[in-house]
LUMKELO-811583 format. One line per field, with one value per residue: x, y, z of N, C-alpha, C in turn; residue in one letter. Coordinates in steps of 0.05 Angstrom, whole numbers, plus 5000, padded with zeros to 4 digits. Each point is the difference from the previous one (the first is absolute). Layout:
BEGIN
npx	(X,...)
npy	(Y,...)
npz	(Z,...)
capx	(X,...)
capy	(Y,...)
capz	(Z,...)
cpx	(X,...)
cpy	(Y,...)
cpz	(Z,...)
sevex	(a,...)
END
This chain:
BEGIN
npx	(4686,4981,5020,5015,4979,4996,5026,4999,4978,5013,5022,4985,4987,5024,5009,4978,5001,5027,4995,4979,5016,5020,4983,4990,5025,5006,4977,5005,5025,4989,4984,4985,4999,4991,4981,5023,4988,5018,5009,4988,4986,4979,5008,5009,4976,4986,5011,5014,5012,4991,4988,5006,4989,5025,4991,4990,5023,5003,4986,4982,4989,4999,5022,4997,4996,4985,5023,4994,5016,5021,5012,5014,5002,4980,5012,5012,4993,5025,5008,4988,5007,5025,4997,4989,5019,5020,4990,4990,5011,4984,5019,5015,5006,5013,5013,5005,5020,5011,4988,5026,5006,4980,5009,5025,4989,4985,5023,5013,4981,4999,5027,5000,4979,5014,5022,4985,4988,5026,5000,5000,5023,4981,5003,5001,5016,4991,5021,5003,5015,5025,4988,4993,4993,4978,5009,5005,4980,5023,4983,4993,4979,5001,4988,4979,5013,4992,5026,5004,4982,5011,5011,4998,4981,5015,5000,5020,5011,4975,4987,4987,5025,4989,5026,4987,4987,5025,5016,5008,5005,5013,5001,5017,5001,5006,5024,4998,4990,4975,4992,4998,4977,4998,5026,4999,5023,5003,5013,5021,5011,5023,5008,5022,4983,5003,5022,4985,4981,5018,5014,4977,4991,5024,5006,4991,5013,5021,4997,4997,5021,5013,4994,5005,5022,5005,4994,5016,5014,4987,4984,5024,5000,5013,5023,5007,5020,5012,5011,5009,5024,5009,5017,4976,4993,5023,4993,4977,5012,5017,4978,4995,4995,4976,5009,5016,4981,4981,5019,5007,4974,5004,4980,4978,5023,5004,5021,4989,4997,5012,5016,5005,5001,5015,5018,5006,5002,5008,5018,4987,5006,5024,5004,5025,4994,5019,5005,4975,5007,4999,5022,5001,5002,5026,4998,4986,5019,4975,4997,4984,4984,4985,4985,4988,4978)
npy	(4168,4984,4982,5020,5009,4975,4998,5024,4993,4977,5014,5017,4979,4988,5023,5004,4974,5003,5023,4988,4978,5017,5014,4975,4991,5023,4998,4974,5006,5020,4979,5019,4994,5025,4982,4988,5008,4985,4993,4977,5017,4983,5001,5025,5006,4982,5005,4982,4995,5025,4981,5013,5023,5003,5023,4983,4990,5026,5001,5011,4976,5007,5008,4977,4978,5000,5012,5026,4996,5015,4997,5019,5006,4988,5018,4977,5007,4992,5017,5018,4986,4999,5025,5007,4985,5010,5025,4995,5021,5018,5019,5004,5026,4996,5021,5011,5017,4976,5009,5000,5008,5016,5006,5001,5014,5012,5003,5005,5016,5009,5001,5009,5016,5006,5002,5015,5012,5001,5006,4976,4993,4992,5023,5001,5014,5019,4995,5026,4988,5005,5022,5006,5023,5013,5009,4974,4998,4993,4981,4991,4985,4994,4978,5005,4987,4974,4997,5018,4985,4978,5021,5007,5018,5010,4983,5017,4976,5000,4983,5000,5003,5023,5000,4998,4985,4993,4996,5025,5014,5022,5014,5008,5026,4982,5012,5003,4976,5004,5002,4974,5010,5000,5001,4978,4996,4973,4996,5015,4992,5007,4984,5010,5018,5002,4987,4987,4997,4993,4986,4991,4997,4992,5014,5020,4989,4997,5024,5008,4984,5006,5025,4996,4986,5019,5019,4985,4999,4978,5006,4998,5015,4986,5012,4986,5010,5001,5017,5012,4990,5020,4981,4989,5021,4998,4975,5011,5018,4989,4985,5023,5023,4991,4975,5012,5017,4982,4985,5023,5000,4974,5003,4988,4992,4977,5006,5022,4982,4983,5019,5005,4975,4997,5019,5001,4976,4985,4984,4979,4979,4989,4982,4995,4992,5019,4994,4999,5021,4979,4999,5025,5008,5000,5020,4978,4999,5007,5021,4984,5021,4991,5019,5006,5006)
npz	(1508,4990,4997,4991,4987,4993,4997,4988,4987,4995,4995,4985,4990,4997,4990,4985,4993,4996,4988,4987,4996,4992,4985,4992,4996,4988,4986,4996,4993,4986,4997,5012,5026,4996,4996,4993,4977,5012,4976,5001,5014,4998,4975,5004,5009,4987,4976,4986,5024,5005,5014,5022,4998,5010,4991,4981,5006,5002,4977,5015,5001,5026,4990,4987,5015,4978,4994,5001,4980,5005,4976,5014,4975,4988,4984,4996,5025,5001,5018,4985,4979,5009,5009,4977,4989,5014,5001,4976,4988,5011,5002,4979,5004,4977,5010,4976,5003,4994,4979,4993,5025,4998,4975,5010,5019,4982,4987,5023,5007,4976,5000,5025,4993,4978,5015,5017,4979,4993,5026,4991,5009,5017,5012,4974,5015,4983,4984,5003,4981,5005,4991,4975,5012,4995,5024,4998,5018,5013,5005,5025,4996,5026,4993,5015,5019,5001,5007,4981,4988,5012,5014,4975,5005,4981,4981,5004,5000,5010,4985,5023,5007,4992,4996,4976,5017,5005,4980,5004,4978,5007,4978,5020,5000,5017,5001,4974,5003,4993,5025,4995,4991,5026,4994,5014,5013,5002,4978,5005,4977,5011,4981,5011,5011,5026,4993,4982,5018,5018,4982,4993,5025,5009,5022,4985,4980,5016,5011,4974,4994,5022,4995,4975,5007,5018,4982,4984,5022,5004,5020,5012,4978,4982,5006,4978,5013,4976,5017,4979,5007,5015,5005,4997,5014,5012,4998,5008,5016,4983,5003,5013,4988,4998,4995,4983,4993,4997,4989,4989,4996,4998,5017,4992,5012,4987,5015,4988,4981,5017,5009,4975,4994,5022,5000,4975,4988,5021,4988,5009,4984,5005,4981,5009,4976,4999,5025,4995,4984,4985,4985,5009,4975,4997,5018,5006,5018,4996,5016,5015,4999,5020,4989,5023,4986)
capx	(4991,4977,5009,5012,4978,4987,5018,4998,4974,5001,5016,4984,4979,5013,5008,4975,4991,5018,4993,4975,5005,5015,4981,4983,5016,5005,4975,4995,5020,4995,4973,5000,4974,5001,4981,5005,4983,5018,4992,5013,5007,4999,5020,5025,4996,4996,5017,4986,4995,4982,4972,4981,5012,5005,4984,4975,5003,4996,4974,4980,4976,4977,5002,4990,4979,4974,5004,5005,5029,5011,5029,5009,5025,4999,5018,4988,4978,5006,4994,4971,4987,5008,4984,4972,4998,5009,4986,4971,4988,4974,5008,5026,5005,5027,5002,5027,5001,5009,4979,5012,5001,4973,4995,5014,4986,4977,5011,5006,4975,4987,5015,4995,4974,5000,5013,4983,4979,5012,5007,4977,5001,4993,5022,5025,5002,5016,5025,5007,5029,5012,4997,4999,4973,4997,5020,5026,5006,5005,4992,4986,4978,4996,4973,4998,4997,4979,5008,4996,4972,4982,4986,4984,4972,4995,5025,5005,5010,4980,4989,4978,5010,5011,5017,4991,4980,5014,5024,4998,5023,4993,5021,4992,5020,4985,5004,4986,4972,4979,4990,4975,4978,4988,5016,5019,5014,5007,5030,5013,5028,5017,5024,5022,4989,5003,5023,4994,4981,5016,5018,4985,4982,5011,4987,4971,4988,5001,4978,4975,4997,4993,4973,4980,4997,4984,4972,4988,4998,4978,5010,5012,5013,5029,5019,5025,5019,5027,5014,5028,5018,5011,5023,4991,4992,5024,5005,4980,4990,5008,4985,4988,5006,4981,5010,5025,4993,4986,5019,5015,4982,4986,5005,4989,5013,4984,4999,4979,4973,4983,4990,4980,4975,4987,4995,4989,4977,4980,4998,5000,5021,5017,5015,5022,5003,5023,5018,4988,5003,5025,4999,5002,5026,5017,4990,4971,4994,4990,4982,4971,4986,4971,4986,4971,4985)
capy	(5025,4993,4984,5019,5015,4981,4997,5025,4999,4980,5011,5021,4987,4987,5021,5010,4979,5001,5024,4995,4982,5015,5019,4985,4992,5024,5008,4981,5005,5025,5000,5003,4994,5020,4993,4973,4983,4983,4975,4976,5006,4976,4981,5003,5000,4973,4981,4981,4975,5004,4992,5018,5024,4994,5017,4987,4981,5014,5014,4985,4994,5017,5027,4999,4981,5012,5029,5017,5008,5018,4998,5025,4996,4971,4992,4980,4987,4973,4996,5005,4975,4979,5005,4992,4971,4987,5008,5001,5026,5005,5015,5013,5018,5009,5024,5007,5025,4994,4984,4976,4980,4991,4981,4976,4987,4987,4978,4978,4990,4985,4976,4982,4989,4981,4976,4987,4986,4978,4979,4983,4983,5015,5003,5008,5029,5007,5014,5017,5002,5026,5004,5028,5011,5016,5022,4990,4997,4973,4994,4975,4998,4972,4994,4991,4972,4993,5005,5028,5008,4981,5011,5023,4994,4992,4993,5021,4988,4982,5009,5018,5027,5014,5022,5025,5012,5008,5016,5020,5018,5026,5020,5022,5015,4998,5024,5024,4994,5005,4977,4990,5004,4978,4976,4995,4975,4988,4997,5014,4994,5020,4984,5011,5021,5026,5015,5012,5022,5020,5013,5015,5021,5012,4994,5005,4976,4978,5005,4996,4971,4989,5010,4987,4972,5001,5005,4978,4976,4998,4998,4975,4991,4994,5010,4985,5020,4992,5024,4997,5015,5025,4995,4993,5025,5011,4986,5006,5027,5015,4991,5023,5025,5001,4984,5012,5023,4990,4986,5019,5014,4981,5002,4976,4976,4976,4992,5016,4993,4987,5021,5017,4985,4997,5025,5021,4990,4990,4971,4993,4982,4991,4975,4996,4972,4998,4978,4974,4996,4987,4992,5023,5004,5021,5026,5002,4995,5026,4997,4998,5010,4996,5020,4996,5024)
capz	(5013,5016,5023,5018,5013,5019,5023,5015,5013,5021,5022,5013,5015,5023,5018,5013,5019,5023,5015,5014,5023,5020,5013,5017,5024,5016,5013,5021,5021,5013,5012,5029,5013,5022,5022,5009,4984,4984,4988,5012,5028,5016,4990,5013,5029,5010,4987,4984,5014,5022,4993,5012,5012,5029,5017,5005,5022,5026,5000,5015,4985,5009,4987,4973,4995,5000,5003,4976,5002,4980,4997,4987,4985,4996,4978,4982,5013,5009,5028,5002,4992,5020,5024,4994,4999,5024,5024,4995,5004,4987,4976,5002,4977,4997,4984,4993,4984,4973,4986,4989,5022,5004,4978,5008,5022,4988,4984,5018,5010,4979,4995,5022,4997,4978,5009,5019,4985,4986,5020,5003,5024,5024,5020,4986,4998,4977,5005,4978,5001,4993,4972,4992,4996,4975,5001,5005,5029,5008,5028,5002,5019,5009,5009,5027,5004,5018,5027,5006,5000,5012,5023,4991,4998,4972,4987,4980,4975,4989,4974,5005,5006,4977,5009,4988,5017,5025,4994,4979,4998,4990,4997,5017,5016,5026,5017,4989,4992,5020,5015,4989,5019,5015,4996,5022,4999,5026,4999,4978,4998,4988,5001,4984,4984,5013,4989,4975,5006,5014,4981,4979,5011,5024,5025,4998,4987,5020,5019,4986,4998,5026,5008,4983,5009,5025,4993,4985,5018,5019,5028,5005,4975,5001,4980,4999,4989,4996,4990,4993,5018,4989,4983,4973,4987,4987,4975,4979,5000,4976,4977,4988,5014,5022,5021,5010,5017,5024,5017,5016,5019,5018,5029,5013,4991,5006,5029,5013,4990,5020,5017,4985,4997,5026,5014,4982,4984,5019,5004,5029,5007,4979,5004,4982,4993,4983,5007,4992,4971,4991,4973,4981,4988,5012,4992,5004,5028,5009,5023,4994,5024,4998,5016,5002,5004)
cpx	(4976,5007,5013,4979,4986,5016,4999,4973,5000,5016,4985,4979,5012,5008,4976,4990,5017,4994,4975,5004,5015,4982,4982,5015,5005,4975,4994,5019,4993,4973,5003,4971,4998,4981,5006,4985,5016,4986,5016,5008,5001,5020,5026,4997,4999,5020,4983,4990,4980,4971,4980,5014,5003,4982,4973,5001,4995,4974,4980,4974,4977,5002,4985,4975,4972,5000,5002,5028,5008,5030,5010,5027,5004,5019,4986,4979,5005,4992,4970,4985,5005,4984,4971,4997,5005,4981,4970,4988,4972,5004,5028,5004,5030,5001,5030,5000,5007,4979,5012,5001,4972,4992,5014,4984,4975,5009,5005,4975,4985,5014,4996,4973,4997,5013,4983,4978,5011,5008,4976,5000,4994,5024,5026,5000,5016,5024,5008,5030,5009,4998,4998,4971,5000,5020,5028,5008,5004,4991,4985,4978,4997,4971,5001,4996,4976,5007,4994,4971,4982,4985,4982,4971,4992,5027,5006,5010,4980,4989,4978,5010,5013,5015,4992,4979,5012,5021,4993,5025,4991,5025,4992,5025,4988,5002,4982,4972,4981,4993,4974,4977,4990,5015,5021,5011,5006,5031,5011,5030,5015,5028,5021,4991,5007,5024,4993,4980,5015,5018,4984,4982,5009,4985,4970,4986,4999,4977,4973,4994,4990,4971,4979,4995,4983,4970,4986,4996,4975,5012,5010,5016,5030,5014,5025,5020,5028,5016,5029,5018,5011,5023,4992,4991,5024,5005,4981,4991,5006,4984,4986,5007,4982,5011,5026,4993,4987,5019,5015,4983,4985,5009,4992,5013,4985,5000,4980,4972,4982,4989,4979,4973,4985,4991,4986,4975,4979,4997,5004,5024,5018,5014,5021,5004,5024,5017,4989,5003,5027,4997,5000,5028,5014,4990,4970,4992,4991,4981,4971,4986,4970,4987,4970,4987,4983)
cpy	(4994,4985,5018,5016,4982,4997,5024,5001,4980,5010,5021,4987,4987,5022,5011,4981,5000,5024,4997,4983,5015,5019,4986,4992,5024,5009,4981,5005,5025,5001,5001,4996,5018,4994,4972,4979,4982,4978,4978,5005,4975,4980,5003,5004,4972,4980,4979,4975,5003,4995,5021,5024,4995,5016,4987,4981,5013,5016,4982,4998,5019,5029,5000,4984,5014,5030,5014,5012,5018,4997,5024,4995,4970,4989,4979,4982,4972,4995,5005,4974,4978,5003,4991,4970,4987,5006,5005,5028,5001,5016,5011,5016,5008,5026,5006,5024,4995,4982,4974,4978,4990,4980,4974,4984,4985,4976,4976,4987,4983,4974,4979,4987,4980,4973,4985,4984,4975,4977,4983,4984,5017,5001,5008,5030,5007,5016,5016,5004,5028,5003,5030,5008,5016,5022,4991,4997,4971,4996,4974,5002,4971,4997,4991,4970,4994,5006,5029,5008,4982,5010,5023,4992,4993,4995,5019,4989,4982,5011,5021,5029,5012,5024,5027,5014,5012,5021,5020,5018,5026,5018,5025,5013,5003,5025,5023,4995,5006,4974,4990,5003,4974,4974,4998,4972,4990,4999,5015,4993,5023,4989,5012,5022,5028,5016,5015,5023,5023,5016,5017,5022,5011,4992,5004,4976,4976,5003,4996,4970,4989,5009,4987,4971,4999,5004,4976,4975,5001,5000,4972,4989,4999,5013,4983,5017,4988,5024,4993,5017,5024,4995,4993,5025,5011,4986,5008,5029,5016,4993,5023,5025,5003,4984,5011,5022,4991,4986,5019,5013,4982,5003,4974,4975,4975,4992,5015,4992,4989,5021,5018,4985,4997,5027,5021,4990,4988,4970,4994,4983,4994,4974,4998,4970,4994,4975,4973,4994,4988,4992,5022,5002,5024,5027,5004,4991,5025,4996,4998,5007,4997,5019,4994,5026,4998)
cpz	(5018,5025,5021,5015,5020,5025,5018,5016,5024,5024,5015,5018,5026,5020,5015,5021,5025,5017,5016,5025,5022,5015,5020,5026,5018,5015,5023,5024,5017,5015,5030,5010,5024,5023,5011,4985,4982,4986,5013,5029,5017,4991,5015,5031,5011,4989,4986,5015,5023,4993,5010,5012,5030,5019,5007,5024,5027,5001,5014,4984,5007,4989,4974,4996,5003,5002,4973,5003,4977,5000,4984,4987,4994,4979,4982,5013,5012,5029,5005,4994,5020,5026,4997,5001,5027,5024,4996,5006,4989,4974,5004,4974,5001,4983,4995,4981,4971,4986,4989,5021,5006,4978,5006,5021,4990,4983,5017,5012,4979,4994,5022,4998,4977,5008,5020,4986,4986,5018,5007,5026,5025,5019,4987,4997,4976,5008,4975,5001,4993,4970,4994,4996,4974,4999,5008,5029,5006,5028,5000,5020,5007,5009,5029,5001,5018,5029,5008,5004,5016,5024,4993,4998,4971,4987,4977,4974,4987,4974,5004,5004,4975,5010,4988,5017,5025,4994,4977,5002,4988,4997,5015,5012,5028,5016,4991,4991,5023,5015,4986,5021,5013,4996,5023,4998,5029,5002,4976,5001,4986,5001,4981,4981,5011,4989,4975,5002,5013,4981,4979,5011,5027,5025,4999,4987,5018,5020,4988,4997,5026,5008,4983,5007,5025,4994,4987,5017,5017,5028,5006,4976,5003,4977,5002,4984,4998,4989,4992,5018,4986,4981,4971,4985,4983,4973,4977,4997,4975,4975,4986,5015,5025,5024,5012,5020,5026,5019,5019,5022,5019,5029,5014,4989,5009,5029,5016,4993,5022,5019,4986,4998,5026,5012,4983,4986,5018,5002,5029,5007,4976,5009,4979,4994,4983,5005,4991,4971,4993,4971,4980,4989,5013,4988,5004,5029,5013,5024,4990,5026,4995,5020,5001,5006,5025)
sevex	(m,a,a,s,e,n,e,k,e,k,k,i,e,q,h,d,h,h,q,d,e,q,q,h,r,n,k,k,r,k,q,v,f,p,y,g,n,y,r,a,y,y,g,y,r,l,g,q,d,t,e,e,d,p,r,l,k,v,f,k,k,e,w,f,e,g,k,d,c,l,d,i,g,c,n,a,g,i,i,t,i,q,i,a,k,k,f,c,c,r,s,i,l,g,v,d,i,d,p,d,r,v,q,d,a,y,w,h,l,q,k,l,m,r,m,k,k,a,t,k,r,p,g,n,a,p,k,l,e,v,g,e,s,a,n,g,s,d,c,s,i,e,g,s,s,n,e,e,t,k,d,s,p,r,n,c,s,s,e,e,t,d,l,f,d,i,v,s,f,r,n,e,d,f,v,n,s,r,d,p,p,n,k,h,y,d,t,i,l,c,l,s,v,t,k,w,i,h,l,n,w,g,d,d,g,l,l,t,l,f,s,k,i,w,r,l,l,r,p,g,g,i,l,v,l,e,p,q,p,w,k,s,y,d,k,n,h,k,v,s,e,t,t,r,t,n,y,q,n,i,i,f,h,p,q,l,f,q,d,i,l,l,d,k,i,g,f,r,t,v,e,d,i,t,s,s,v,s,g,s,k,s,g,f,n,r,p,i,l,v,f,q,k)
END
C-alpha cells in the first residue's frame, strides 16, 4: 500500500514538473517586445562571424572623436561600446526604454573591462566572444586594433583609458522624458528605432523624437538616422493594441522623414551613406542618413 502511494506521489510530481516546464515554454513563446527591445538583437542582426558592426565602417571619426554623443535605443549597448572604443568619444550615453537591456549593456561593458585588465601583452585588444549576458542576450564585442586607433590623439585601447569614464547607460523613455537641463550633444545616433517610436506613439511621437533631437544637438551637431522601411512596419504592427491603432493612422511614412527633418525640424544638410554599407544580414540593409544642424 505504501509503495502504491509513493508511486502516485511520484507521478503527481512528474506531472506538475511537466506542467511547469510547459508553462515556461509557453510564456517564452508568447513573449513580445513592443518597443523592439529584443534579446539577442545583435546576435541575429550581425550573425556569429561578424567581428564588427558593418555600420561602423562608414561612420566618420570626426563625428565622434572628442565629442559628447548620445545613442537612442541602445539595446544591449554593443554598438555604443564599439563607437567609444573605435572613435575615442569624450562621452557616450546609451538610453533604452527596457531596463533589462540597460542591465545587459552594463554587463557587456563590465565584461569587456575585465577582459581588458586581464590582457597583459601591450597592443593586444581584448575580444569578447559571443556569449550570454545576465538576461540571455547573445552578442559580441570586438576590441579595437592598433590599426584602428593609431591616428587618434589618444589610444582608446590603452591601459590609461577607462571606458567607465566614457560610456554610460540609462533606462529612459526618451520620447516622453524631460530634456536634461543644460545638456547638449555633438552627435546623436538613432539606429533602427524610428519604427518602434512611430508604432507606439504615432506621428506625434515621431515629431517629438525629431524635435527633441534637434534641441539636444549643439549647433553644427550630427544626427545619424537609420529608419526602418515602411514594409517592416507591417511585420510588427500587431504586437499590441496601441501599435495596431497607430499603424492605421500613420501619415508620415519613412520616405517623408528627410523632408520633415530638413523643412519642418530645421536641419541644414543631409548625406545618404547607405550605399557605402556592406556586410549587413538580409533584412537589415536599411538607409543611413546623416543630418547636420
